[in-house]
C-alpha positions in Angstrom: 43.8 -19.3 -45.0 40.4 -19.8 -47.3 38.4 -19.1 -44.3 40.2 -15.9 -43.5 39.7 -14.6 -47.2 36.1 -15.8 -46.8 35.4 -13.1 -43.9 37.7 -10.4 -45.7 35.4 -10.6 -48.6 32.2 -10.4 -46.2 33.5 -7.5 -44.2 34.2 -5.6 -47.8 30.8 -6.2 -48.6 29.4 -4.8 -45.6 31.5 -1.7 -45.9 30.8 -1.3 -49.5 26.7 -1.6 -48.5 27.6 0.8 -45.7 29.0 3.3 -48.4 26.6 2.9 -51.0 23.6 3.7 -48.6 25.2 6.6 -47.6 24.5 8.5 -50.7 21.2 6.9 -51.2 20.1 8.2 -47.7 21.6 11.4 -48.8 19.5 11.5 -52.2 16.4 10.6 -50.6 16.2 13.2 -47.9 17.4 15.7 -50.5 14.6 14.8 -53.0 12.1 14.5 -50.5 12.9 16.6 -47.6 9.7 16.2 -45.7 9.8 12.6 -45.6 9.5 11.7 -42.1 10.9 8.4 -40.6 8.0 5.8 -39.8 7.5 6.1 -35.7 7.3 2.7 -34.0 5.7 3.6 -31.2 2.1 2.5 -31.0 -0.1 5.6 -30.9 -3.5 5.9 -29.1 -6.1 6.3 -31.6 -9.7 6.2 -29.7 -12.3 3.9 -29.3 -14.1 4.9 -32.0 -11.7 3.5 -34.4 -12.3 -0.1 -32.6 -16.2 0.1 -33.4 -16.3 -0.8 -37.0 -14.5 -4.4 -36.5 -15.6 -5.0 -32.6 -19.4 -4.7 -32.6 -20.3 -6.6 -30.1 -17.4 -5.8 -27.6 -18.1 -2.0 -28.1 -21.9 -2.2 -27.9 -21.3 -4.0 -24.5 -18.8 -1.5 -23.0 -21.2 1.4 -24.0 -23.3 2.4 -20.8 -21.2 0.1 -18.9 -19.3 1.9 -15.6 -16.2 1.9 -17.4 -17.9 4.1 -19.9 -19.1 5.9 -17.9 -16.4 6.5 -15.1 -16.0 10.0 -16.2 -17.8 12.7 -18.4 -18.4 16.2 -19.0 -21.2 17.7 -16.8 -23.8 18.0 -19.6 -27.8 17.2 -19.6 -26.7 14.0 -21.0 -24.6 13.0 -18.3 -25.9 15.1 -15.0 -27.9 12.7 -12.8 -28.6 14.8 -10.0 -31.0 17.5 -8.9 -30.1 20.9 -9.7 -33.4 22.4 -10.1 -32.9 24.7 -7.1 -32.4 21.9 -4.7 -31.0 22.1 -1.6 -29.1 19.7 1.0 -28.7 21.0 5.0 -25.6 19.5 6.4 -24.4 20.4 9.9 -26.1 23.8 10.2 -25.1 24.9 6.4 -27.6 24.8 3.5 -25.5 23.4 0.3 -27.4 24.9 -2.9 -27.7 22.9 -6.5 -28.7 24.9 -9.2 -28.3 26.0 -13.3 -27.8 29.2 -15.1 -26.6 29.5 -19.1 -27.1 26.0 -19.1 -24.2 25.1 -16.9 -24.3 23.4 -13.4 -23.3 25.1 -10.2 -23.2 24.4 -6.7 -23.0 26.4 -3.3 -20.9 25.2 -0.6 -18.1 25.7 1.6 -14.5 26.9 -0.3 -11.1 26.5 0.4 -11.6 29.2 2.9 -14.6 27.9 4.5 -17.2 30.2 3.2 -19.7 29.7 1.2 -19.4 30.2 -2.2 -20.3 29.4 -5.9 -18.4 27.0 -7.6 -19.2 25.4 -11.2 -19.4 21.6 -12.0 -17.2 20.5 -14.7 -17.3 16.6 -14.7 -19.4 14.0 -13.7 -17.8 10.7 -12.1 -20.2 7.3 -12.5 -24.1 6.8 -12.6 -24.7 4.2 -10.3 -25.6 3.5 -7.2 -23.8 7.1 -6.9 -22.9 10.0 -9.0 -20.1 12.4 -8.1 -19.3 16.1 -8.9 -16.0 17.9 -9.9 -14.7 21.5 -10.0 -11.7 23.1 -11.4 -9.3 25.1 -9.3 -5.9 27.2 -10.1 -2.5 25.0 -10.4 -4.7 22.7 -12.5 -6.2 21.1 -9.6 -9.6 19.3 -9.9 -11.5 18.6 -6.8 -14.3 16.1 -6.0 -17.3 17.9 -4.3 -18.5 15.8 -1.5 -22.4 16.6 -2.3 -23.2 13.4 -3.9 -26.3 12.2 -6.2 -27.6 9.0 -4.6 -29.1 7.5 -7.8 -31.1 5.1 -6.3 -32.7 6.9 -4.0 -32.8 10.0 -6.2 -31.5 12.4 -3.5 -28.2 14.2 -2.5 -26.0 13.4 0.4 -23.0 14.6 1.8 -20.2 12.1 1.7 -18.3 13.1 4.6 -21.6 12.2 6.8 -20.9 8.6 5.4 -17.1 8.5 5.3 -16.1 10.7 8.0 -19.1 10.4 10.6 -17.1 11.0 13.7 -14.8 13.6 12.3 -15.1 17.8 12.0 -14.0 18.2 8.5 -13.2 21.9 8.3 -11.4 23.9 5.0 -7.9 23.4 7.0 -8.3 19.7 7.3 -6.8 17.6 4.4 -9.8 15.6 4.3 -11.7 18.4 3.1 -12.9 18.7 -0.3 -10.7 21.4 -1.7 -7.6 19.9 -0.3 -5.2 16.9 -1.2 -7.2 14.0 -0.1 -10.0 14.7 -2.6 -8.1 15.8 -5.5 -9.3 14.2 -8.9 -5.5 14.4 -10.3 -3.9 12.6 -7.7 -6.8 10.4 -6.1 -8.6 9.1 -9.3 -8.0 10.3 -12.5 -5.9 7.5 -13.5 -8.2 4.7 -13.2 -10.8 6.9 -14.6 -9.3 7.7 -17.9 -7.6 6.5 -20.7 -3.9 7.5 -20.8 -4.0 9.3 -18.2 -0.8 11.2 -17.5 -0.9 13.0 -14.3 2.0 15.6 -15.1 2.6 17.0 -11.6 5.3 19.4 -11.0 6.5 18.9 -7.4 8.6 22.6 -7.7 5.6 24.4 -8.6 2.9 22.2 -7.1 1.0 22.6 -10.0 -0.5 19.7 -12.6 -0.7 19.3 -16.3 -3.1 16.5 -16.0 -3.5 15.1 -19.4 -5.8 11.8 -21.2 -6.5 10.4 -24.3 -10.2 9.8 -23.8 -11.7 11.1 -20.5 -13.7 7.5 -19.5 -12.0 3.8 -19.1 -11.9 3.1 -23.1 -10.7 0.2 -25.3 -7.5 1.2 -25.0 -7.2 1.7 -21.3 -7.0 -2.1 -21.2 -5.1 -3.1 -24.6 -2.8 -0.4 -24.9 -2.3 2.2 -28.0 -3.9 0.4 -30.8 -2.3 2.3 -33.9 -0.1 -1.1 -34.7 -3.1 -3.0 -34.2 -5.0 -0.7 -37.0 -1.7 -1.2 -39.0 -2.1 -5.1 -38.5 -5.7 -5.4 -39.5 -5.4 -3.3 -43.0 -2.6 -5.7 -43.9 -3.5 -9.3 -46.0 -3.4 -12.1 -43.6 0.3 -13.2 -45.2 1.7 -9.9 -44.7 0.9 -9.7 -40.4 3.4 -12.5 -39.3 5.7 -9.8 -38.3 3.0 -8.2 -35.7 3.1 -9.9 -32.2 -0.5 -10.3 -30.3 -1.9 -8.8 -33.2 -0.2 -5.6 -33.1 -1.5 -4.5 -29.4 1.0 -3.9 -26.7 -0.8 -5.5 -24.2 -1.9 -9.5 -24.0 -5.2 -10.1 -22.7 -5.5 -13.8 -23.9 -3.6 -17.2 -23.8 -1.9 -15.9 -20.1 -2.6 -17.7 -17.1 -4.7 -16.1 -14.1 -2.0 -14.8 -12.4 -1.2 -12.8 -15.4 -4.7 -11.7 -16.3 -6.1 -10.6 -12.6 -2.6 -8.4 -12.5 -3.8 -6.7 -15.7 -6.7 -5.3 -13.6 -4.7 -4.8 -10.7 -3.3 -1.6 -11.5 -7.0 -0.1 -11.1 -8.9 -2.4 -8.8 -6.6 -2.7 -5.7 -5.3 -0.6 -3.1 -1.6 0.7 -4.1 0.8 2.9 -4.6 1.9 4.0 -8.3 5.3 5.1 -8.7 4.6 6.5 -12.3 1.9 7.1 -15.2 1.3 3.5 -16.3 2.9 2.4 -19.7 1.2 -0.6 -21.3 3.3 -3.8 -21.9 5.9 -2.8 -19.4 6.4 -5.9 -17.6 5.6 -6.5 -14.1 3.0 -4.4 -12.4 6.0 -3.9 -9.9 7.3 -1.6 -12.5 4.2 0.9 -12.1 2.6 0.0 -9.0 3.2 -2.0 -5.3 -0.2 -3.3 -4.2 -1.3 -3.1 -0.7 -1.0 -6.4 1.6 -4.3 -7.4 3.1 -3.3 -6.7 6.5 -4.5 -3.9 9.1 -6.2 -1.4 9.1 -7.5 -1.8 5.7 -8.3 -5.4 6.3 -8.9 -7.3 9.1 -6.7 -10.1 10.8 -8.2 -12.9 8.7 -7.8 -10.8 5.4 -11.6 -9.5 5.5 -12.1 -6.5 3.5 -12.8 -3.2 6.2 -11.9 -0.5 3.8 -12.2 -0.3 0.2 -9.9 -2.8 -1.5 -11.1 -2.6 -5.1 -11.0 -6.3 -5.0 -7.6 -7.5 -5.8 -6.3 -7.8 -2.2 -9.1 -9.8 -1.4 -9.6 -12.1 -4.4 -5.7 -13.0 -4.8 -6.5 -14.2 -1.0 -8.9 -16.8 -2.3 -8.8 -20.5 -3.1 -10.7 -19.7 -6.4 -7.5 -17.6 -7.8 -5.4 -20.5 -6.6 -7.3 -22.5 -8.8 -7.1 -20.8 -11.9 -10.2 -18.7 -12.2 -9.9 -15.2 -13.6 -12.4 -11.8 -13.3 -13.9 -13.3 -16.9 -14.7 -16.3 -15.5 -17.5 -14.2 -13.2 -17.4 -11.1 -15.4 -18.1 -9.7 -19.1 -14.6 -7.9 -19.5 -16.2 -5.6 -21.7 -19.7 -4.5 -19.9 -17.9 -5.6 -16.7 -21.5 -7.5 -15.5 -22.0 -10.7 -14.0 -22.1 -13.8 -16.7 -25.2 -15.0 -14.7 -27.3 -14.0 -11.6 -27.2 -15.5 -8.4 -26.3 -19.3 -7.9 -25.9 -20.4 -11.8 -23.0 -18.6 -11.8 -21.4 -20.4 -9.1 -22.7 -23.2 -10.6 -20.2 -22.9 -13.6 -17.8 -25.0 -11.3 -19.3 -26.1 -8.4 -21.6 -29.0 -8.8 -25.4 -28.0 -8.1 -26.1 -31.7 -6.3 -23.2 -30.9 -3.9 -23.5 -27.4 -3.1 -27.3 -25.9 -4.5 -29.0 -27.7 -1.7 -30.4 -27.3 1.7 -28.0 -30.2 2.6 -25.3 -27.6 2.2 -26.4 -24.1 3.0 -29.3 -25.1 5.3 -31.6 -22.0 4.3 -35.0 -21.7 2.9 -35.5 -21.5 -0.5 -37.7 -18.6 -2.0 -41.6 -19.3 -1.3 -41.0 -20.8 1.6 -42.7 -19.7 5.0 -40.6 -17.7 7.0 -39.5 -13.8 8.0 -37.2 -11.3 6.4 -34.2 -10.1 8.3 -32.3 -7.2 8.7 -28.5 -7.3 8.4 -25.7 -5.7 10.1 -25.5 -2.9 7.0 -29.5 -2.6 7.2 -29.9 -4.4 4.1 -33.2 -6.7 4.3 -32.8 -9.9 3.3 -36.3 -11.7 2.4 -36.9 -15.7 2.9 -34.8 -17.7 0.6 -31.4 -15.0 0.3 -29.9 -17.2 2.5 -29.5 -19.9 0.0 -27.4 -17.8 -2.3 -23.7 -18.6 -2.6 -23.0 -15.2 -2.4 -24.4 -14.1 0.8 -22.4 -16.7 2.8 -19.3 -16.9 0.8 -18.7 -13.2 -0.3 -20.7 -11.3 1.8 -20.1 -7.1 1.6 -20.4 -3.5 3.3 -21.4 -0.3 2.1 -18.8 2.2 0.8 -19.1 5.7 0.1 -22.7 5.6 1.5 -24.6 3.7 -0.5 -22.0 1.5 -2.7 -22.5 -2.3 -1.6 -19.7 -4.5 -2.4 -18.6 -7.9 -2.0 -15.8 -9.1 -0.6 -13.8 -11.5 -3.3 -12.0 -13.8 -0.8 -14.9 -16.1 -1.4 -14.1 -17.7 2.2 -16.2 -19.9 4.4 -18.1 -18.4 7.4 -16.2 -18.4 10.7 -18.2 -17.6 13.5 -15.3 -19.3 15.8 -12.7 -16.3 14.3 -15.0 -13.5 15.2 -14.8 -15.2 18.9 -11.5 -15.2 18.9 -10.1 -12.2 16.5 -13.1 -10.2 16.3 -13.2 -10.7 12.9 -16.5 -10.2 10.7 -18.5 -13.4 9.7 -21.3 -13.8 7.2 -23.7 -15.6 9.8 -23.7 -12.4 12.1 -23.4 -9.9 9.5 -27.1 -11.3 8.3 -28.1 -12.7 11.7 -27.0 -9.1 13.1 -29.1 -10.0 16.6 -27.7 -13.4 17.5 -24.0 -13.6 19.0 -21.2 -15.5 17.4 -21.2 -18.4 19.7 -25.1 -18.6 18.4 -23.8 -19.1 14.8 -20.8 -21.1 15.6 -23.5 -23.9 17.4 -25.4 -24.1 14.0 -21.7 -24.6 12.2 -20.7 -27.0 14.6 -23.9 -29.1 14.1 -24.0 -28.9 10.5 -20.4 -29.3 9.6 -19.0 -30.7 13.0 -16.0 -29.4 15.2 -13.3 -29.7 13.4 -11.6 -26.6 11.9 -8.2 -25.6 10.0 -6.1 -23.1 11.3 -7.3 -19.8 9.4 -4.0 -17.4 8.5 -5.4 -14.6 10.5 -4.9 -16.9 13.8 -1.3 -17.1 12.6 -0.8 -13.4 12.5 -2.6 -13.0 15.9 0.1 -15.2 17.4 2.6 -12.8 15.8 1.3 -9.5 16.6 1.2 -11.0 20.5 4.3 -12.3 19.9 3.1 -15.8 20.9 5.2 -18.8 21.3 5.6 -20.8 18.2 4.7 -17.7 16.2 7.8 -17.8 14.1 7.1 -21.8 13.4 4.1 -21.1 12.5 4.7 -18.3 10.0 7.1 -20.4 8.6 5.1 -23.0 7.7 2.5 -20.8 6.0 5.7 -19.0 4.2 7.1 -22.4 2.8 3.5 -23.9 1.9 2.4 -23.2 -1.9 -0.7 -23.7 -1.3 -1.2 -20.3 0.5 -1.7 -17.9 -2.2 1.6 -15.2 -2.9 -0.2 -12.3 -1.0 -0.8 -14.5 2.4 2.8 -15.7 2.2 4.1 -12.0 1.6 2.0 -11.2 4.4 3.2 -13.6 6.5 6.8 -12.6 5.5 6.4 -9.1 6.9 5.0 -10.6 10.1 8.0 -12.8 10.8 10.0 -10.0 10.0 8.6 -7.9 13.4 9.6 -11.2 15.7 12.2 -11.1 18.0 13.4 -14.3 17.0 16.4 -14.5 13.9 14.2 -15.2 10.8 17.0 -14.4 8.7 18.0 -17.6 7.2 14.0 -17.7 5.9 14.4 -14.4 4.8 17.3 -15.1 2.4 15.4 -18.2 0.9 12.1 -15.9 0.1 14.5 -13.1 -1.4 15.0 -15.7 -4.5 11.4 -16.3 -5.2 10.4 -15.5 -8.4 7.2 -13.8 -7.5 8.3 -10.1 -7.0 5.5 -9.7 -3.9 7.5 -12.2 -2.2 10.8 -10.7 -2.7 9.9 -7.5 -1.9 8.1 -8.8 1.6 11.4 -10.4 2.4 13.2 -7.4 1.6 11.6 -5.0 3.8 11.6 -7.5 6.6 15.2 -8.3 6.2 17.3 -6.4 9.0 20.5 -4.5 7.9 22.1 -6.3 11.0 25.2 -8.0 9.7 27.6 -8.0 6.3 25.8 -11.1 5.8 22.4 -9.4 5.0 23.8 -6.5 3.6 25.6 -9.0 0.8 22.1 -10.8 0.0 20.7 -7.0 -0.2 23.0 -5.6 -2.8 22.2 -7.6 -5.6 18.8 -6.4 -5.7 19.9 -2.9 -6.8 19.8 -4.6 -10.2 16.4 -6.7 -9.8 14.1 -6.7 -12.8 11.6 -4.9 -11.1 11.5 -1.2 -10.0 9.8 -1.6 -6.6 12.5 -4.0 -5.6 15.3 -1.6 -6.7 13.8 1.5 -5.2 12.9 -0.4 -1.8 16.7 -1.4 -1.5 18.1 1.7 -2.3 15.7 2.9 0.6 17.3 0.8 2.9 20.7 1.5 2.4 20.3 5.0 2.1 20.3 4.4 6.1 23.7 3.4 5.4 27.1 5.5 5.6 28.2 5.5 1.8 31.2 3.9 2.0 29.8 0.9 3.7 28.5 -0.2 0.1 30.8 -1.6 -1.7 32.5 0.0 -4.7 31.3 -2.1 -7.4 27.4 -1.4 -6.1 27.6 2.2 -5.6 27.2 3.2 -9.2 23.8 0.5 -9.1 23.0 2.4 -5.6 23.3 5.8 -7.3 20.9 4.8 -10.1 18.6 3.3 -8.0 18.3 6.2 -5.4 17.8 8.4 -8.4 15.1 6.1 -9.5 13.3 5.8 -6.3 13.6 9.9 -5.9 12.0 10.1 -9.6 8.9 7.8 -8.1 8.7 9.7 -4.8 8.3 13.1 -6.7 5.6 11.6 -8.7 3.8 11.3 -5.4 5.1 14.5 -3.8 1.8 16.1 -3.8 0.6 13.7 -1.4 2.0 15.2 1.8 3.7 11.1 2.7 5.2 12.0 -0.6 6.6 15.0 0.7 7.3 12.7 4.2 9.1 10.1 2.2 11.3 12.5 0.1 12.1 14.1 3.3 13.6 10.9 5.1 15.6 9.8 2.1 17.3 13.1 2.1 17.7 13.0 5.7 19.3 9.4 5.4 21.3 11.0 2.6 22.1 13.5 4.7 21.1 16.2 2.6 19.5 18.2 5.5 18.1 21.0 3.6 16.2 19.1 1.2 14.9 17.2 3.9 14.0 19.8 5.6 12.4 21.4 2.8 10.1 18.5 2.0 9.3 17.7 5.9 7.6 21.4 6.5 5.9 21.1 2.9 4.2 17.8 4.2 3.3 19.7 7.4 2.1 22.8 5.8 0.0 20.5 3.6 -1.3 17.9 6.5 -1.1 19.3 10.1 -2.7 16.5 11.4 0.4 14.5 10.4 2.2 14.6 13.7 4.9 12.0 13.3 6.8 13.9 10.7 7.7 16.3 13.5 9.5 13.8 15.3 11.6 13.2 12.3 11.9 17.0 12.0 13.3 17.1 15.5 16.1 14.4 14.7 17.2 16.7 11.9 17.3 19.9 13.9 19.3 18.2 16.6 21.6 16.4 14.0 22.2 20.0 12.6 22.8 21.8 15.8 19.5 23.6 16.3 18.5 21.8 19.8 16.0 24.2 20.8 14.3 23.6 17.7 13.9 20.0 18.3 12.9 20.3 22.0 10.1 22.7 20.4 9.1 19.7 18.2 9.4 17.2 20.4 6.8 18.6 22.8 4.4 19.8 20.1 4.3 15.8 19.1 4.3 14.8 22.5 1.1 17.5 23.4 -0.9 14.9 21.0 0.5 11.5 21.4 1.6 11.8 25.4 1.9 8.0 25.3 4.4 7.3 22.7 7.1 5.5 24.7 9.8 6.0 21.9 9.3 10.0 21.6 9.3 10.1 25.5 12.9 8.2 25.3 14.1 10.4 22.4 12.9 13.4 24.3 14.5 12.4 27.2 17.9 12.5 25.9 17.5 15.5 24.2 16.9 17.2 27.3 19.9 15.3 28.8 21.8 16.7 26.1 20.6 20.5 26.7 21.9 19.8 30.4 18.3 19.8 31.6 19.1 16.7 33.6 16.2 16.6 36.2 13.6 17.0 33.3 15.5 14.2 31.1 14.8 11.8 34.2 11.3 12.9 34.5 10.8 12.0 31.0 12.9 8.7 30.9 11.1 7.5 33.8 7.4 8.4 31.6 9.3 6.3 28.5 9.8 3.3 31.1 5.9 3.7 31.6 4.8 3.2 28.2 7.9 1.1 27.1 8.5 -1.0 29.8 10.2 -3.9 27.7 13.0 -1.6 26.6 15.8 -2.5 28.5 18.0 0.6 27.0 15.7 3.5 28.4 16.5 1.1 32.1 20.1 1.8 31.6 19.9 5.8 30.6 17.6 6.1 33.8 20.5 4.3 35.8 23.5 6.7 34.2 21.2 9.4 35.2 20.4 8.4 38.7 24.1 7.7 39.2 25.0 11.6 38.0 22.7 12.0 41.1 24.8 9.9 43.4 21.4 8.0 43.7 23.4 4.9 44.3 20.5 2.3 44.8 18.5 3.4 42.1 21.1 3.7 40.0 22.0 -0.1 40.7 18.2 -1.3 40.4 17.9 0.1 37.1 21.4 -1.6 35.6 19.6 -4.7 37.3 16.6 -4.1 35.8 17.9 -3.5 32.2 20.2 -7.0 32.4 17.3 -8.3 33.3 15.3 -7.3 30.3 18.3 -7.7 28.0 20.6 -10.9 29.4 23.0 -10.7 26.5 23.8 -7.1 26.4 27.4 -7.1 27.7 27.3 -3.2 27.7 24.8 -3.3 30.7 27.0 -5.9 32.7 29.8 -3.6 32.0 28.3 -0.5 33.3 27.0 -2.8 36.3 30.7 -3.6 37.0 32.2 -0.4 36.7 29.6 1.4 38.5 30.6 -1.3 41.5 34.2 -0.2 41.1 33.7 3.3 41.3 32.0 3.2 44.5 34.4 0.5 46.2 31.7 -2.8 46.4 34.4 -5.1 46.0 32.3 -8.1 46.3 29.4 -7.0 44.1 32.1 -6.3 41.6 33.6 -9.1 41.8 30.7 -11.3 41.1 29.4 -9.3 38.5 33.2 -9.9 36.8 32.6 -13.6 37.1 29.1 -13.2 35.8 30.5 -11.3 32.4 33.1 -14.0 32.2 30.4 -16.9 32.4 28.0 -15.4 30.3 30.6 -13.9 27.5 33.1 -16.6 26.8 34.9 -14.3 24.5 36.0 -12.0 27.5 37.6 -15.2 29.3 41.4 -13.5 28.3 40.5 -10.2 29.4 43.3 -9.4 31.8 41.1 -7.0 34.1 37.9 -9.0 34.6 40.4 -11.8 35.0 41.5 -9.7 38.1 38.1 -9.2 39.2 37.1 -12.3 39.0 39.7 -14.0 40.6 39.7 -11.9 43.5 43.0 -10.3 43.2 41.9 -6.7 43.5 41.1 -6.8 46.9 
């Protein structure tokens, strides 16, 4: 009873406190009507406010690539020659000039005609500088006319990147189209607090930023609370976590540190504008795995990867090395030039010696060599660690970037897999075998298996591929990005890998969970049961991928207790797709989702919009053909299939689908023609053989029907449907002995059919 009275007194006290507070609040608001409630959300305040306290960091940042990531076009920022300069490219003369203290170019515009454009912004400063033009609907486009700041000359970017293509004004890659659009392709990594502001309904941008370049708050987050913390006495700072900054950059492990840089220094898909302190990077982006075509099979860089995808493969990454162990984080420059950078960790007596690198030192006699990239290497360059372990490639014509996977040169893999190696990239005139002979001479013949070899096995479906991949997946010594890649490969193998994927769905690493989710087929109730809880995963990427996968099911197949979570994840996924709907692939993905959800009008809308934006995306025509067939417009479906096949005549899957459509339209001879073409391109597809057999059966060509039914069975011996079709075929054509033998084959191969009375009659011979 004492406790009861005590609780009553406490409750009464709380109630009195509330009642007394209400009049006080009313009094304050009445007396001070303009009093504002303090906003607790940190605000962006600009890099100039950091300068007074962080002078050294600010000084290092000034003039850096981050500082000069983007700027207004002025006399102090434009480096290119606009003094009536000209550049001839593919028979056209592009001109650069100034008038009224503004910068202009004459080049081919949206209609392909030469016209005048004002340059409004500059991008970067070395080894190249790009220029941007404002268009309608809030678009800012990046000119292909680029200034080489090293050689002081103009060049056309298409000549460096699209050498084998004719980029006309109606091509998606033309500078006036989406591929060269600043708002979506560049902006979020070249300015601070970037908000893309794309409206998919009006196809307009209202892009904003706090600072035009990459300033302090781009990495540390909005700093108003930090300034508030700094202005307090030391005893009053206890309530501020991380000095009032939303992004923690110290006292974190290297995985967390590298992830801070990933949102810009990676090939990735972004789901939304960046919000500092929003947890896992998978709540904002999904970095690409190191797979073809952007990487070689062994993980070497092929296309631009912006470092993250290569560095996260490395042993250095797995041994706690962070970006700032090599780079000054404010200037982005290397901490040391040459080998001293590597000798911070690697002993000079072991590695900075001819007994390790077997190359001449600077000053020794010898001849320079010209590398694969055209770089001239003088005598002594071969003794530099970076040239053997982080060899690079030119991008954007003149920008040489090093591969950050920091690997041992493997000419043997180049011979097996067609991958590059540093030896032959320098000694471009020599063969892989020549380089390998020296490797074996210096280091012996034994080599560890590299994960690229396992991935090659998976591509070829070689015996043992699944076991080899599973060893990589289960081995924590491999980096998470390589284990995630192995998971995606194992998901493409015909062997049942579900048990492996089940375990990886429980991983603490979101990239591992995401790969397992992608690889998991929705082929059983157990698989569905494993995937459903991921609708409430802590990371956005996984929730959205789950929604995408489950959208292929009829909604009643999703248990009632997960329906709300599915609806929420779908809405989240739609929002992310709309964020990317300025890209044709974003529209395409929206079309696919709405098609799965049976919202065909919306699916058609986005498919057509994607095709209108990029006419080279022929795959969309296939999906649109399926859609039209689903809604009873087979003629439109036929037109689209033929259009697609005119560009991709050897696509076996589409040839097969088109053959089936022709059958539905009653064009049986044409149907058979395309089914046979499909078989020639996809000889392993047993289902094609089955449908060919059905067509021959329709035409009463019995010998051909029997032949293709047997072929289907030979390719898929555990498909009871094929056996049943063969049995029915024999019965229909009075082939009693063959029917009896087929019935026996069925009961022997499929024990569950043993009690079937019809099969028993045939297998026992009672039907004679």
